[in-house]
N, C-alpha and C positions, 0 to 999 in steps of 0.2 A: 097580551103576553104576561106571564107571571113567573117570577124567579123564586124558587124554593130551594134554599141552600145553593147548590150549583146546578139544580134542575130548573128548566124554564118551560112553562106550559103555554102553548099557543091556543088562543081563543077561537081562531077561525077554523083551523083544521083539527082541533081537539086532539092534538098529539103533545107528548111531553119530550122536550129536547133536553139532553143532559150531557155534561162533560165530567168524566171521572177518570183521572190518571191518563188523560189524553185520548179517551175512547168516547165516541158519540153513540148514543142509542136512543130509540124512540119508545114511548109507552103510551098506549091509548088512555084517554081521560077516564074511562070507566075503571081502570085499574088503580087510579089515584086514590089516596086515602080520603075518606069522607070530608075531613076537615079541609084538605087541600082542594077538593071539588067545590066546597062552599066558597072558598076564597076565589076560586076560578070563575064561578058564575057571577059573583058580585062584581068582580072586576070587569067581566064581560058586559054587564049592564051599563057601567059607567064609561067604558072605553069604546062603545058603539061597534064592537066586534071588528075592528080594523086589523089588517094583517101587519104584523111587525116586520121589520127588515130581515131578521134572522129566522123567520118562519120558513118552512119548506117551500112556501109560495114566493116570498119576497126576499129571504135570505139576509135580513138585517135585523138589528135589535135596538130598541129604544129603551134606555135605562130609566128607572124611576127617579134617578137623580136629576133628569132633565125636566121634570114637571115644574111648572111655575109655582113658586112659593109666595109671591107677592100679588095682591090684587091690582088690576090695571087702573090707571088713573081715569076719572070720569071725563067725558068729552065736554068741551065748553058749551054753554047754553043752558036754558032753563028746562027745555023739553027732554034733555038727556038725563035729568036727575032720577026720574022714576025708573027709566031703563037701567040707569047705573045702579040704583038700589036693588032692582031685581037681579041684575047680574052679580052684584056683591053678595046677595043672599045665596045665590046658587054656588058661588065660589066658596063661601063659608061651609055650606053643606058638603060640598065635594072634598074640602080640606079635612073636615071632621071624619068623613067616611074613610078617607085615605089614612088618617092617623089611626083609626080603629083597625085598618087592614095591616098596619105596620107590625103589630104584635104577632099576627099570624105569619107574616113573612119571616119575622125573626125566629118564631117557633119552628117553622118549616126548614129554615136554613140550619138551625141547630140539629134537627133530626138528620137531615141529609149530610151535613158536615160531620156529625158524630159517626155516622155509618162509614163515611169515607175514611175518617181517621182510624176507625177500628180495622177496616180492611187493610189499610197501609201498615198498621201495627202488626197484624197477623202475617203479612208478607215479610216484613223485616224479621219477625220472630222466627219464621221458618228458615230464614237465611242463616241464623245464628247456630253454632254447634251446640250439641247436648252437653251441658255442664253438670249433669246429675252425678257424674263420677266424683265430683269434688264437694258433694254435700257434707262430707264428714268434717270439712273445714269450718262450716257454719255452726255456731254454738247451738245447743239444744233448745235454749229458750226461744229462739226464732221459730223453730217448728212448733213449740208449745203455743206461741201466739197465733200461728196459722190454724191450729185446731179450734181456736175460739171464734171462727167466722160463723156468722148467723146464717144457717142454711135455710131458715124459713123465709127470710127476706129474698134470698136468691130464688126460692121457689115462686114467690109472688111476681118476681120480675120476668121469669121465663116466658109466660104467655105473651107479654108485650113484645119481647125480643123475637118470639116465634112469628107474631103477626108482621113485625117489621121485615123479617127475613122473607116472608111470603109476598110482600108487596112488589118485589122485583124478581119475577119468575124468569125473566129472560137472561139473568146473570148465570154463569155456569155453576152447576152443582148446588144451587140454593135450596132445591127441594130436599137434597140429602142433608143439608144443614138444618132444615126444619125438622126432619125426622130425628136428627141427633138431639135437637133441643127437646123434642117430645120424649125421647128415651131418657135424657138426663132428668127431666121433670118426673118421670115415673120412678126413677131411682130415688130421688129426693123425697118423694111423697110416700115412701114405705111407712109401715106402722111405727117403727122406732127410728129416730133420726140417726142413731149410730149404726144401724144394721146395714150390711153390704147387700148388693143385689143377689149375690150368691146365697147369702144367709136367708134373705127374704124368700128366695125361691125354694130353698130346702125346707124352711119352716112353715110354708103355706099349707093350710088344711086341704086334705084331699076330699073333693066333692064330686058328686055325680051329675050335677046340673050342667047344662050346656054353658051357662055363664061362667061357672067355676072352671070348667074345662078350658074355655077360652082364656080365662085369666091365668090358669096354670101354664097353658101353652105359651102365653105371652111372657111369663116369667122365665120359662126355660129358654125361650129365644133371647131374653135379656141376658141370661147366664152365658149363652153362646157368644153374644156380642161382647161381654166382658172378657171372655177368653180370647176372642179375636183381637180386642183392643190390647190385651196384654202381649200377645204375640206380635202385633204390629208395633207396640212400644219397644219390645226387645229387638226386633229387626231394625227399627229406627236407631236405637242405641248402637247396635253393631255397625250400621251404615255410617253414622257420624264418627264412630271409633275408627273405622277404616279411613274415613276422610281425614280425621285428625292425625293418624299415623302417616298418611301420605303427605299431609302438609308439614309434619315434623321432619320427614325425610327430606322434603324439598328445602325446608328451613335449615337442616343440617348441612346440605350441600352448599347453600348460599353462605352460611356462616363459615364453612371451610374456605370458600373462595375469598370472603372478606378477610379472614384471618391470615390467609396467604399474602394478600395484597397489603394488609395493614402492618407494616414493619416498624412504624414509628410509635406504636402504642397509643394512637389517638382514639381508637374505637373503644367503646365501653366494654365490649367483651374481652378486650385485652386486659382491662383493669380487673375484671372478674377472674380471669385466668391467673393473674399474678397474685390475687388475694390468697387463693388456696396454696400457691407455692410459698408465699411468705409465711403462712400459718404452718405449713409442713416443715419449714426450716426451723421454726421455733420448737416444734415437737422433736425434731432430730437433736437439737442442742439439749433439750431437757432430758432426753433419753440417756445422755452421757453425763448429766449434771448430778453431783453428789454434794449437797450442802450440809453443814453442821447446824444450820439455823432452822431446820425443819420446814423449809420452803418447798412444800410438796407440789407435784405437777397435777393440777386440777383442771387443766385445759380439756375441752371436750374432744372426744373422738368416738367413732362408732365401733363398739366392741362386738364382734361376731362370735357367739358362743352356741354350742349345741352338742348333742351326743355324737359319738363317732359314727360316721357314715350317714348322718342325718341330712346332708346336702348343703352344709355351710359353704364349702368351696364353690359349689355349683351356683349358689345364689350370688356369691361375690363375683363370679365370672360373668353372670348375666348382667350385673350392674356395671362391671368394667367393659362389657361387650367384647370379651376375648377369653379364650380358654388358656389361661396363663399358668395354671398350677398343675403340678404332677398329679397323676391319678393312679389309683390302685383299687383292686376289688377286695373290699373288706379289711384291708390292712391299714395301719396308721401311716398317713402320708404327711400330714402337717405336724412336724416335730418341733417347731419353734414359732413364736409369733411373727407374723408377716404384716408390716404396716404398708398399706397401699394408699397412696395419695392420688385421688381421681381429679382430673382437671380437664378443661376444654382446650383443644389445640387443633391446628389445621390437619395434622397427620395422626394416625392411630399408632402410637409408639409407646414403648416401655423402657425404663432406665433405672438402674440401681443407684443408690445414693453415692456410693464410693466408686462408681465407674462412669466413664464417658461414652460407653457403647450404647447405641440405640437399637432396640429390637423392633423391627417392623412387624406389627401384629397382623398385617394383611398378608404376610408370607408364612407359609406353613413351616419352612425350614427355620425361620427366626423364632416362631412359636415353640418349636421343638427344642431349640437351643436355650430359650428362656426357661422352659420347664426343667431342662437338665441343669441349668445353672442354679435355679432355686433349690432343686433337690441336693446338689452338691453343697450349697451354702448351709442348708439345714443339717446335713450329716456332719459337716465340718464344725458347726457350732455345738454339736452334742459331744460332751466329754466322754472319755472312756468309762464304760460301766454304766452309762445312763441311756435313757430312751428319748427323753425330750430335753429341750434347753430353753432357758428364759431369755436368751439373747435374741434381739429383734432384728429381722431382716427388713430393710427399708427399700421400698419399690414405688416408683411413680408411673402412672398410666395416663396418657393424654390422648384425646381424640375428639372429633366433632360431636357435639350433642351429649357428651358425658356429664352427668351431674357432679358438681364439685363437692367433695367431702373427703374425709380421712377415715379409713376403715382399718381395723386390726383383726386379722384372722387368727384365732387361737386354736391350739390342739384340741381335738374332740374329747369330750368327757367320757370316761370309761367306767364301767362298774366292776370289772374283774381284770386282774393282771394275768396275761397269758404267757405262754412259753416264749422265751427270747426277750422279754421286757425286764427292766430293772424292777426290783422289789418295791421301790418307792415311786413308781411311775404314776399311779393313781393320785397319790398325795401331791406330787409335783404339779400335775395338771390342774388340780384343784387350787393349789397355791398361785399358779400363774393366772388362772382365771379370776380368782378373787382379787389379786393385785391390780388387775385392770378394771374390774367392775366396781371396786370400792371407791374409785374416783367419783365424787358426787355429781360431776358434770358429764360423765361418760354416758353415751346412749347405748343401751344394751339391745342388740339385735338377736333375739332368742329364736333359734331355729329348731323346729320340732318335726320329726319324720311322721308324715300322715299315714304311711303305709303300715306302721306298727301300732300296737296297742298303746294308748296314751298312758296307761298305768306303768309302763316300762320306762318312762322318761325320767332321767336323772337331772337334767339341766334345769327343769322348771322349778324344782325345789331349791337349787342353788341360786337361781335368779330371784326367787321369792325372798331368800335370806338377804340378798344384797340390795334389793329394791322392793320393800314390802308394799309400798303404796302404788307401785307401777307408774311413777311419774316420768321415768326415762327409759321405759322398756317398750319395744315394738316386737310383737309376736308374729312369727312367720310359720305357716304350715306348708311344708313341702310335700311333693309326690301326691298331690291331690287326685291325680288320675288313677293311681293305684288304690288310693283310699276309697274313691267312689266305686271302684270295681270290686274291692274285697269286702267292704263293710256292708253288713246286712241292713243297717239302719243309717241312712244318710243324715238323719237328724243329729247324729253324733258329731258330724263335721260342723253343723250349724252351732252346736253347743260349744265347740272348741273356738270357732272364730267369734263367737259372742262373749267369750270369757266366762262361761258358766261351768266348764268341765274341770279346769285346773284351778287350784287355789290362788295362783299368781294373778296379778293385775297388770294391765298394760295400757299404753296410750292408744294403740291401734292394733288391729288384727288383720293379717293378710294371708291369702291362699295363693300359692304359685305352683307352677309346673316347670321343672328344669330339665326336660327332655325325657327320652325313653330309657335312659340308663346306658347308652352306648357311648364309649369314649371317643368315637370318631365323629360325633354329631357336631355340626357347626352352630354358631350362635344364631344365625338367621333361621336355620331349620328348627331349632328349639323354640324360637319366637313364634314361627308359623304353627308349630304343633301346639303350643300353649294357647294361641288365639283360637285355633280350631276346636280345641277341647272345651274351652269356656263358652264358645259360641253354641256348641251343641250339648253342653252339660245341663242336666236337669237341676243341678244345684243352683245355677244362676237363673234358670227359667222358672223354677218354683219359688224363687225368692229366698232360698236358704243362704245364698251369698249375694252381696250387693256388688254393683259394678265397680265401685271404687276400691273394693277389697281384693280384687283379683289382678293377676299379671305382675311380673317383676318390674314393668315400666311404672305402674302406679306405686309400687313399693319403693323404687329408687327415688321418685319424686317426693314421697312422704318422708323418707329418711333424710334426704337432702334438706328439705324445709325444716325438719326438726333439728338437724345438726346446726344449721346456721342460726336458728333461733336460740339454741343453747350457747353458741359462740357469742352472739351479741349480748346475751345476758350475763356471761361469766368472764369475758376476757378482761374487762377493766378491773375486776376484783383481783385477778391474777397479776395484772400489772402493778397494782398497789402493793401486793404481797412481796413481789420481787423488789420493789422500791424500798420497802422496809428492810429487807434482807441486805440490800446494797448498803444502806446506812450503817447497819451493824458491822459489816465487814470493813468498811472504810474506817469506822471508829477503832476497831481492833488494830488495823494497820498503823494508824496515826499514833496509837499508844505504844506499840511494840517496835516499829521501824520508822521513826519520824524522819530520819535523814536518808532513807533509801527510796529509790524509785520502785514503783510497782511493776516489777518484771515477772512475767509468767514464765512457765517452763520453756517455751520456745524462744522467748527473748533472752533468757539466761543461757540457753544453749548457744545462741548466736554470739553472745558476749564471750563465752568460754571458747567458742570456735575461733574467734579473732585472736584471743590470747594465745591459744595453742599454735596458731599459724605464725604469730609474731615470735614465739619461742623457737620454732623451726627455722625461721629466717635468721634468727640470731646465730645459728650455727655457722653461717657463712661469714660471720665477723670474727671467728676464732683465728688467731694468727698462725702462720705456718710453723713458726718456732714452737708454739705451744702444742700443735698437733704432733710434730715430730718428736718432741720430748716425751709426750705421753705414750705415743706408739712404741718408741724405742724401749722405754722402761717396762711397759706391759709385755712386749714381745720377749724381752730377756727373762722376765719372771716366768713366762710360759715355757721357754726352751732351755733355761739354765740347767735344770736337773738332767735333761737328756744330754747336754753338751758335756757336763762334768762326769756323769756316771757312765755314759755309753761311748763317749769319744775321748775325752782327755785322760781319765784315769786308766782305761785299758791300754791306751797308747803309751802313756808316760811310765807305766809299771813294767814295760818291756826292757827298760834300761839300755836302749840302743837307739841311736839317732836315726838310722835308716829305717828301722822297723817302726819308729814313732811316726815319721812322716808318711810312710806307706799306709799304716793303719789309719792315720788321720784322714788322708785323702780318700781312702775307700769309704770310711764311715760318713764323711761329709757328703760324698756323692750320693750314697744311699739315702741319707737324711734329706737332701735337697729334692730328690726325685719323688719321695713318698710323703713326707710329713711336713716339711718346713713351709711350703706355700699354704697348705690348709691351716696350719697354726697361725700364720701371718694374717690370713683373711679373717679368721675367728677373732683375733686380737683387734683388728681394725673395726669389725662390726660391733664388738663389745665396747670399744672406745666411743664409737658413734652413739651407742645407746646411753652410755654413762654421761656423755656431754649433753645429750638431749634431756636426760632426767635432771642434770644439774641446772640447766637453764629453766626448766619448769619449776624446780624447787626455789630458785631465786625469785621468780615471779610470784610464787606463792607467799614468800616472805614479805614481798612488797605489798601485796593486796590484802593479806590477812583475812581472806575469805575462803573458808574451807568448803564452801558449797560445791566447788568444782573438783575436789580431790578425786572422788571416785571416777568422774568422767575423764579427767586427764590421765589417770592411771590406766583406765580401760583403753583409751585412744593410743597411749604409748605401747601397751602390750599388743594390741591388735595390729598396729603399724609395723612393729618389729616382727610379728608373726608373718605378716604378708610380704615383708621385704626379702628379696632374694638377691644375693650378691652376684655381680656379673661373672659368669664362669670363664669367659674369655680372658679376664684379667689374671686368672691363676696361671695360665700358660706363660704369659709374658713375665709375670713375677718370678716364676721358676727359673727362667733364663737369666733374669737379672741377678737373682740370688746365687745361681751357679757361677756366673762370671765373677761376682764379688768374692766368693770363697776361693776361686782359683788364683787370685792375685796374692803374691807373697812378698811383694816389694814394698818395704817401708822406706819412704823417701827422705824423711827428716827426723831429727831428734825429738821434736814435740810429739810426733806420732808414736815414736818408740816409748817415750815416757808415759803417754796416755795409755798405751797397751799394757805397760807394766803396772800402772795404777789400776787399770780395769782388772788385770789378773790378780793383783794383790787383794783388792776388795772382794773379788769373787772367792778366792781361796780362804780368806779370813772368815767370810760368811759361812763357808762350808765347814771350816774348822770349828766355828762356834756351834754350828748345828750338831757336829759329831760329838763334841764335848757334852752337849746337852743330852744326846742319846746315851752316851756312856754313863753319865751321872744317873740317868733314870734306870739304867741296868743294874748298877752296883749299889744304888741307894745313897743316903746322906753320909758324908764323911764324919770324922770324929768331932769337928767343930760344930757342924749342924746338929749332931746328936746331943752335944752338951748344951748348946745355946738355944736350940729350938725344940728340944725334947722329942726328937724323932728317932725311930729305930728302923733297922733293916729287916726286911722280910726274909724268910729262909731262902727263897730264890735269889734275892739280892745278895745274901751272904755267900751263896755258892758262886754267883757271878763275880763278886769281889775277890774271892780266893782265886778264881780262874784268871781274872785280870792281872793279879799280882804275879802269878806264875808265867803268864804270857809276856809281861813287861820285862821280866828277867831274861826271857829268851830273846827279846828284841835288843836288849843292851848287849848281849853277847854277839848277835848277828844284826848289825844296823842295816846291812844291805840285803836283808832277807827279802825273798820274793813275796808276792801278794797272797800266796796260798801255802798252807801247812802240809807237810808230808804226813803220811799215815804213821810212820814211826815217831814223828814229833808229836802227833796227837796222842799216841799211846804213852809216850814218856810223860807228857803233861798230866795225863789221866792218872798214871801210877803215882806221880808225885803228890797229886791232890788226895788220892786214896791213902797215901802214907800219913797225911795230916788229918785223916778222918772225914774227907769230903768226897761224897759220891757225886760224880758228874757224868753227863751224857756227852758223847763225842760231838753231836750236833751243836750243843751249847758251847763247846770249846771253839768250834769253827766260827760260830756266829759272833762270839766275843772277839776272836782274832780279827775278823773282818773290820770291826769298828776300831780296834786298837791300831791295826796296820794303816787304816785310812787316816787316822789322826797322825800317826807317825809319818806317813807319806806327805800329808798336807803341810806339816811343820817343815819337812825337808824342802818342799816346793817353795814355801815362803822364803826360806834361807837362800834358795837358788834364785828367786826373784830379786832379792836384794843385791846379789852378785851381778845380775844381768843389767842393773841400772847403768853400769859403765861398759856394757858390752855392745853398744850401738856402733862404736868405732870398728870393732872386730867384725861385726855382722856386715857393715858396709863394705869392708875390704876383703871379705870372705876368708878371714883367717880361721884356721881350724885349731881350736883350743878346747879340750875336753871339759874344762871347768866352765867355759863360757859359751857352750853350745845352748843357745836360747831358743830352741825350736818351740817350746811351750809359749814363749812370748809372741812369736810369730803367729801361732795358732790363735791366741786371744786377740791379736790385732786383726786377723782375718775375720773372726767372729764379730768383733766390734765394728769393723767396716761394713760387714753384711747387715748388721742391725741398722746402721746409719742409712745405707742405701735403701733397705726395705722400708724403713720409716718414711723416707722421702717419697718413695713410690706410692705407698699407701695414702700418704697425705694428699698427693695429687689426685689420686682416684677418689678420695673422700670429698674433697672440695669441688672437684670438677663434675663428678657423676653421682656419687652415692647420697650426698646431702640433698640434691635436687630430687632424686628418686624417693628418698624418705619423705620429703615435703609433698610429693605427689601422692604417696601412700597415705599420709596423714589426711590430706584433703579427701581422698576417696573414703577413708574410714569415717571422717566427719560427715560426709554426705550420706553414707549408709546409716549412721547413727541418727542423723536428722530425719530420715524417713521411717525409722523404727520407733514408734511412739512408746511401745512397751519398754524398750531399752532406755529411752530418755526418762521415763517414769522411774525406772530402777536406779539410774545413775544420778539423777538430779532430784533430791528428796529434801524433806524438811517442812516445818510448819510455814516458814516464810514462802516457800514455793507453792504449797497448797493454798495458802491464803491469797496469793496473787492469782492463782488459777481460778479460784472461786469468784474473786472480784471481776476478773475478765469475763467469765461466763455470765455472771449476774448482770453486768452492764450490757453485754451483748443481747441477752434475753430481753431485758427491759427496753432497750432501743428497738429491737425488732417488734416487740409487742406494741410499742407506741406507734411505730410506722404502720403496723397492721391495723391498729385501731383508727388511725387517721385515714387510711385507705378505705376502711370499712364505713366510716362516716361519710366519706365522699361518695361511695356507692349508694348509700341511702338517699 
């Protein structure tokens, strides 16, 4: 028995017993390698051809390790020496022969074990998926090293490998392996080492000899084999691609289940999902940040640019795995930048930054609602007279298997402004695109329509200006299916994806198909169509496109890897920049506001809100006496003119007691029914406003901080505007006032004296006003003219002459009525004309009204002094014409109505209206708190802006540091 590697040769039955991967097979000794046969015969001579145990006859095996390695001891006695010496010599020869056999055993074991290892390696290699699609990740120098392999050495080794393969004919398909080695040897043994078999076949000389014909036929068959191998390779790639997609789908489902169960965030995928969310939050804050220290936003994001209708939105939808954007045929749909944050999650949903509603992307009605909402937000962001807007719409999309990144979809670049567009639309789109692309860390995803001529592209020139070296640009050729159908020369597509047609440079070039152009296509149908197209496309079959350059799946993987690589390289620099900006802002605050806390606009609003609410609550601390005094004074100021002019004077000028009381009662009833309650409520509401403003002014004087002035004024005005007095109070107030005016009984002397004092003060104030009016009519008197150097105007001179004439008439008739008769007007006019003064009758009557008014008020004051002693006669109802004090009773009725009305309004204010005002103020403050634009308008100043910048810079820095820490943990 002979062991060669894992093969064992039996001497008796001349069979070869082997074990390979658990399979036993037999091989005749004649098929054994000559070297192994020599070892076998030599061993046969020394082993006496006995059957081993594991032979087919005996079924057992005796290992070489059981051979005796020590010589036996000689037997005792003298005669055994020679036999012992002879036995010892035989043992030494046998040992030497076996030592010589050992190297052959080792050599045979190496050959058999090497072949077994090679077969095991091939089996494991076949089990691995095809990774050729990711060859673009490997640097070029690795492939340069692979080109330096010595093909001559490989050619010399091939015959030996072929002989080894032929040694085992009973193994499956080893004859085919031998043929393949022969074919490979013929390929490598062509005239030029660098020539391909196709080239060698095409360049072979045409001969007419039979040997040349056989050779040419052999080379043509070699070319066919090369074509077959290429087709087989393509089929194998497609096979493994489908296997990979199936595994990815299963992996996606498994991840979805894991993410649903993993609610505590322990799983690693939960960390990855939160990373992109943290990064997106930083970008959202930076989009609203405006610093005076030139801390620009240089954080990476993927900027999607392209010509209008080039397929930008379709590419983004394929990456997001949902048709989320509004669509139109040829018209501009993307009117503002849309920031889409892609992340992994258990459910395929979308959500806006400023909304809590989740759109289920698996339901068509939610997809339609999402597209409609995006379109509404775009149109709302566009100002009147414009076509596009720079305002960013922030959207997040989550789902199983989605690559994590942040993309910004920009409006398509146009070459001509069409009807219905603003005149500056083209320049605005260029400005928005440059603003995003000038970020040195932004990844530019340049989308080119493959169905149109490349020379019509505008975006490639724009991208070349922003990224001349192509260090952060990825070029995507869309609509490749239409390009292959329409282009006469498919090599043009190859030139585009190899970067040889455009002057722009890029990190990578991709070719994708985003559907057949129908708006109703689903993402799954588009994927199937894309896969079928590239599987049958001659662009990939003829080698014009590489496997890793096609499909949106490979594109999303490449963009995601590039995005995170850029993030890891730049995020720490941005954190350092914001750290320096924070130091500058804190230094400015310490120098300008050393004793103030850093309160931002929201915190200042809360402080002002508390102060305003305290001021409203202070209204409840006003004493009833103060309320009633203010209300009574203001109400009388409002109604005094009506009482004197429309009630008292018309009644008093009748010169009859009965007529006076009747006229007063009628006019008071009319006044109470129509005007008095309204006037009273107006006075109460104005009083409440004035007290509210007074308390706010007192707080302002204490605080000495004018930063809240505009806010407090706006809150006061809006609260008063919203406050509506209780209408039911008017009816009850009317009844109270009517009852108060109906009462004519003055019960004691103090009330009588108070009424006389009230009447006297009122008449004196009216007399003073009347004198002022007359003085204005007649001009300065002689004393003022001499002392103050003033002169009368011609009209005043006429008025003065008219006054003198009318005063003479009053002296003659002290009990004259309130109105002049026509003959009296004529007499006065003729008297004035006799003195050379031309006067109009209307002027005479107007002057008489003021003179009689003064005359009457003077007589009323005299009568008021007489009535001071008339309470005794009034109480006993004595009738005395000189002491008929009906006017005193009228003023007592008015005074009592004012007291009762003030008391009623005070109760309503303290019990109801102050609380309703406080409620209105709270509502106004809540509305203002939700309106950021109004807060920015009402709370302004460098102090506020500095605090706002400090807050945002700190928040950005903290979030960046948290993101960097999580990023390092993920590494």
